[in-house]
C-alpha positions in Angstrom: 142.9 116.9 98.2 140.5 114.0 98.3 137.7 116.2 96.7 140.1 117.0 93.8 140.9 113.3 93.3 137.2 112.4 93.3 136.3 115.1 90.8 139.2 114.2 88.5 138.2 110.5 88.5 134.6 111.4 87.8 135.6 113.6 84.9 138.0 111.0 83.5 135.2 108.4 83.7 132.8 110.8 81.9 135.5 111.4 79.2 135.9 107.7 78.7 132.2 107.1 78.4 131.9 109.9 75.8 134.9 108.7 73.8 133.5 108.2 70.3 135.0 104.8 69.7 133.5 103.4 72.9 130.2 105.4 72.8 129.6 104.4 69.2 130.5 100.7 69.6 127.4 98.6 69.0 128.2 96.1 71.7 128.8 98.8 74.3 125.5 100.5 73.4 123.7 97.2 74.0 125.7 96.7 77.2 124.9 100.1 78.7 121.2 99.4 79.1 121.5 96.4 81.4 124.6 97.7 83.1 122.9 101.0 84.0 119.8 99.1 85.2 121.8 96.7 87.4 123.7 99.4 89.3 121.1 102.2 88.9 119.8 102.0 92.5 121.7 99.1 94.1 124.8 101.3 94.8 122.6 103.7 96.8 121.2 101.1 99.2 123.4 98.0 99.1 126.5 99.5 100.9 124.7 100.6 104.1 122.4 97.5 104.3 125.1 94.9 103.8 127.6 96.7 106.0 125.1 97.1 108.8 123.6 93.6 108.6 126.6 91.4 107.6 129.6 93.3 108.9 132.9 91.7 107.8 130.9 89.2 105.7 129.3 91.8 103.5 131.7 91.2 100.5 130.8 87.5 100.7 127.1 88.2 100.6 127.6 90.6 97.7 129.5 87.9 95.8 126.7 85.4 96.4 124.0 87.9 95.2 126.0 88.5 92.0 126.6 84.8 91.5 122.8 84.1 91.8 122.1 86.9 89.4 124.6 85.5 86.9 123.1 82.1 87.1 119.6 83.5 86.5 121.1 85.5 83.6 122.5 82.3 82.2 119.0 80.8 82.0 117.7 83.9 80.2 120.6 83.8 77.8 119.8 80.2 77.1 116.2 81.2 76.4 117.3 83.9 74.0 119.2 81.3 72.0 116.1 79.0 71.9 114.0 81.9 70.6 116.7 82.6 68.0 116.4 79.0 66.8 112.8 79.7 65.9 109.3 79.4 67.4 109.0 75.9 66.0 111.8 74.7 68.2 109.8 75.6 71.4 107.1 73.5 73.0 103.6 74.8 73.9 104.6 74.6 77.6 107.5 77.0 77.0 105.2 79.4 75.2 102.7 79.3 78.1 105.4 79.9 80.6 106.7 82.8 78.5 103.3 84.5 78.8 103.4 83.9 82.6 106.9 85.3 82.7 105.7 88.5 80.9 102.9 88.9 83.4 105.2 88.4 86.3 107.7 90.9 84.8 104.9 93.5 84.3 104.0 93.1 87.9 107.6 93.4 89.0 107.9 96.6 87.0 104.9 98.1 88.8 106.7 97.6 92.2 110.1 98.6 90.9 108.8 102.0 89.7 107.6 102.6 93.3 111.0 101.5 94.5 112.8 103.9 92.2 110.6 106.9 92.9 110.6 106.4 96.6 114.4 106.5 96.5 114.0 109.6 94.3 111.8 111.3 96.9 114.1 110.3 99.8 117.2 111.7 98.2 115.5 114.8 96.8 114.7 116.0 100.3 117.7 114.7 102.2 119.9 117.8 101.9 117.0 120.2 102.6 115.4 121.4 105.8 112.4 119.2 105.0 114.2 115.8 105.1 111.9 113.1 106.4 109.5 110.3 105.4 106.5 112.6 104.9 108.3 115.1 102.6 109.9 112.3 100.6 106.5 110.6 100.0 105.0 113.9 98.9 107.8 114.4 96.4 107.4 110.8 95.2 103.6 111.2 94.8 104.2 114.4 92.8 106.7 112.7 90.5 104.2 109.9 89.9 101.8 112.6 88.8 104.4 114.0 86.4 105.0 110.5 84.9 101.3 109.9 84.5 100.7 113.2 82.8 103.7 112.6 80.5 102.5 109.2 79.6 99.0 110.4 78.9 100.0 113.4 76.7 103.4 113.3 74.9 104.5 109.8 75.8 107.9 108.9 77.1 109.8 109.4 73.8 110.5 113.0 74.9 112.3 111.7 78.0 114.5 109.1 76.2 117.4 111.5 75.7 117.4 112.2 79.5 117.7 108.5 80.1 120.8 108.3 77.8 122.4 111.3 79.6 121.6 109.9 83.1 123.4 106.7 82.3 126.7 108.6 81.7 126.2 110.8 84.8 125.4 107.8 87.0 128.5 105.7 85.9 130.8 108.7 86.2 129.6 109.5 89.7 130.0 105.8 90.7 133.6 105.9 89.5 134.1 109.1 91.5 132.6 107.5 94.6 134.8 104.4 94.2 137.9 106.6 93.9 137.0 108.5 97.1 136.3 105.2 99.0 139.7 103.8 97.7 141.6 106.9 98.9 139.8 106.9 102.3 140.4 103.1 102.6 144.1 103.6 101.9 144.3 106.3 104.6 142.5 104.1 107.1 144.7 101.2 106.3 147.9 103.3 106.8 146.6 104.5 110.2 145.5 101.0 111.3 141.9 102.3 111.5 140.0 99.7 109.4 136.9 98.4 111.2 136.0 94.7 111.4 132.4 94.5 112.5 130.6 91.3 113.4 127.3 90.6 111.6 124.2 91.8 113.3 122.1 89.2 111.5 122.9 85.5 111.2 121.2 82.2 110.4 118.0 82.0 108.4 117.0 85.7 108.9 120.3 86.7 107.2 119.5 84.4 104.3 116.0 85.9 104.0 117.4 89.4 103.9 119.7 88.4 101.1 116.7 87.0 99.2 115.0 90.4 99.7 117.9 92.2 98.1 117.9 90.4 94.7 116.4 93.5 93.1 119.6 95.4 93.7 121.4 93.1 91.2 118.4 93.0 88.9 118.3 94.6 85.5 120.3 92.3 83.3 117.0 90.9 81.9 116.5 94.2 80.0 118.9 92.8 77.3 116.4 90.1 76.7 113.9 92.7 75.4 116.2 94.6 73.0 115.4 92.3 70.1 114.1 95.1 67.9 117.6 96.8 68.0 120.1 94.0 68.5 120.4 90.4 67.3 120.5 87.5 69.8 124.3 87.0 70.0 124.8 90.7 70.7 122.1 90.6 73.4 123.6 87.6 75.0 127.1 89.1 75.0 125.8 92.5 76.3 124.0 90.8 79.2 127.1 88.8 80.1 129.4 91.8 79.9 127.0 93.9 82.0 126.8 91.3 84.7 130.6 90.8 84.9 131.2 94.6 85.0 128.5 95.2 87.6 129.9 92.3 89.7 133.4 93.9 89.6 132.0 97.3 90.5 129.9 95.9 93.4 132.6 93.8 94.8 135.1 96.7 94.9 132.4 99.0 96.3 131.3 96.6 99.1 134.9 95.4 99.7 135.8 99.0 100.5 132.8 100.2 102.4 132.5 97.1 104.6 135.6 98.0 106.7 135.4 101.8 106.9 132.6 102.6 109.3 132.2 101.8 113.0 128.7 100.8 114.3 126.6 103.9 114.9 128.6 106.2 112.5 125.6 106.2 110.1 122.1 105.1 111.1 120.6 102.6 108.6 118.1 104.3 106.4 117.3 104.6 102.7 119.7 107.6 102.4 122.4 106.3 104.8 124.9 106.3 102.0 124.9 110.1 102.0 125.8 110.2 105.7 128.6 107.6 105.1 130.0 109.5 102.1 129.9 112.8 104.0 132.5 111.2 106.3 134.6 110.2 103.3 134.6 113.6 101.4 132.5 116.7 101.5 131.9 116.7 97.7 130.3 113.2 97.6 126.8 113.8 99.1 126.0 116.4 96.5 127.3 114.1 93.7 125.3 111.2 95.1 122.1 113.2 95.2 122.6 114.2 91.6 123.2 110.6 90.6 120.2 109.4 92.6 117.8 111.9 91.1 118.9 111.3 87.5 119.1 107.5 87.8 115.9 106.9 89.7 113.8 109.1 87.4 115.1 107.6 84.2 114.7 104.1 85.5 111.2 104.8 86.6 110.3 106.2 83.2 111.8 103.1 81.5 110.0 100.6 83.7 106.7 102.5 83.4 106.9 102.4 79.6 107.9 98.7 79.8 105.1 97.8 82.1 102.5 99.7 80.2 103.6 98.2 76.9 103.6 94.6 78.3 100.2 94.9 79.9 98.7 96.3 76.6 100.4 93.6 74.6 99.4 90.8 77.0 95.7 91.9 77.0 95.8 92.3 73.2 94.8 95.9 73.5 91.9 95.4 75.9 93.7 97.5 78.5 94.9 100.6 76.6 98.4 101.8 77.5 97.0 105.0 79.2 94.9 102.8 81.5 97.9 100.7 82.2 99.9 103.8 83.2 97.0 104.9 85.5 96.9 101.5 87.2 100.7 101.5 87.7 100.7 105.0 89.1 97.7 104.2 91.4 99.5 101.1 92.7 102.7 103.0 93.1 101.2 105.8 95.1 99.4 103.2 97.3 102.7 101.4 98.0 104.4 104.7 98.7 102.0 105.7 101.5 101.4 102.1 102.9 105.0 100.9 103.0 108.6 102.0 103.8 111.3 101.9 101.2 113.0 98.7 102.6 109.7 96.9 102.4 109.2 98.0 98.8 112.7 96.8 98.0 111.8 93.4 99.4 108.5 93.3 97.5 110.3 94.2 94.2 112.9 91.5 94.9 110.3 88.9 95.5 108.5 89.9 92.3 111.6 89.7 90.2 112.6 86.4 91.8 109.3 85.0 90.6 110.1 86.2 87.1 113.5 84.6 87.2 112.0 81.4 88.5 109.6 81.2 85.5 112.5 82.0 83.1 114.5 79.2 84.7 111.5 76.8 84.3 111.3 77.7 80.6 115.0 76.9 80.3 114.3 73.5 81.9 112.0 72.6 79.0 114.5 73.8 76.5 117.4 71.9 78.1 115.2 68.7 78.1 114.4 69.2 74.5 118.2 69.3 73.8 118.6 66.2 76.0 121.0 68.1 78.3 120.1 66.5 81.7 122.8 68.3 83.6 121.7 71.7 82.3 118.0 70.9 82.9 118.8 69.9 86.5 120.7 73.1 87.1 117.9 75.2 85.7 115.4 73.3 87.8 117.5 74.1 90.9 117.4 77.8 89.9 113.7 77.7 89.4 113.3 76.4 93.0 115.7 79.0 94.3 113.7 81.7 92.6 110.5 80.5 94.2 112.1 80.3 97.6 113.3 83.9 97.2 109.9 85.0 96.1 108.3 83.4 99.2 110.8 84.1 101.9 112.5 87.4 101.1 112.3 90.0 103.9 113.2 93.7 104.2 116.1 95.2 106.1 115.2 96.7 109.5 
């Protein structure tokens, strides 16, 4: 029964996403890129980590993460408007900070590719007899090799179609998973079986873990770099819609999962969501693995291309794009064998927090130029918050 409901909801979501009036709408096409990036990997790791660490307060922590992301997004949207007004409106300090932001984003992309592909490796082997850290790292290393070979030969244009298809697959499977969780939640509610867990982490360590999870709501900034395809008002609207939709999806997801599982039902790991969903419905683990493989590979390809292009642009061609790919892959393989996935998530979060801090600092100068003291003060607070996140974020344990 529940399997049929899950599959029906997934197919209905896929049909909606393929509906020509929606799929062909310019604003929706611009929205899909940041939306898919935001929820691409977060839905795989956030549920188990928040439920295990924060218990009944998991939805509140999720709401705060989304609020912080929306605030950082507001600073980037403000900067998009400033750029639209023309380069002459921006100060030299803003331009220097923009260069720093680009470097910090390229660095963040390097770590995020390792994050995506380590998740890919972990999920690829999870349902096989070879499940384990070593096998996952071997798969991750092999996929890094595939990406490097592709970047050095044909380039990533050949894989762009896969990225577009994976977005639809990912969103449809998330809809199916939410339907399964809602059905299971209703059953538990009717039986009086909802679980109210106390948090296992409190105080400053709990705050540090939240700082180390900001990458799971990252991705909205991709709208900032769609200038070749969409004008500034469209990019601002797309980013805002993507953040609001992802917030709604995440709050429903965490609001359901936080009260369904007793301590010990699923051991915290990078693939714990599979064990959790196996309890909900037999069909969900296979669907989640399919979503994970499609989503993580396409996200890794996109960020590899983005990082390579940024590095080549920032060095004015002194580092060719092939060399940039090689550096990225080398760093990613080193991270894979030197760290666990939760540590890589924290590293990526800290790198993106630094990028958001610099973007907020750029917005401070812009707000001051417009004589908006309240806005400048708010962005200054965001810049400080981003720096604190970059310094103190820690991984889940």
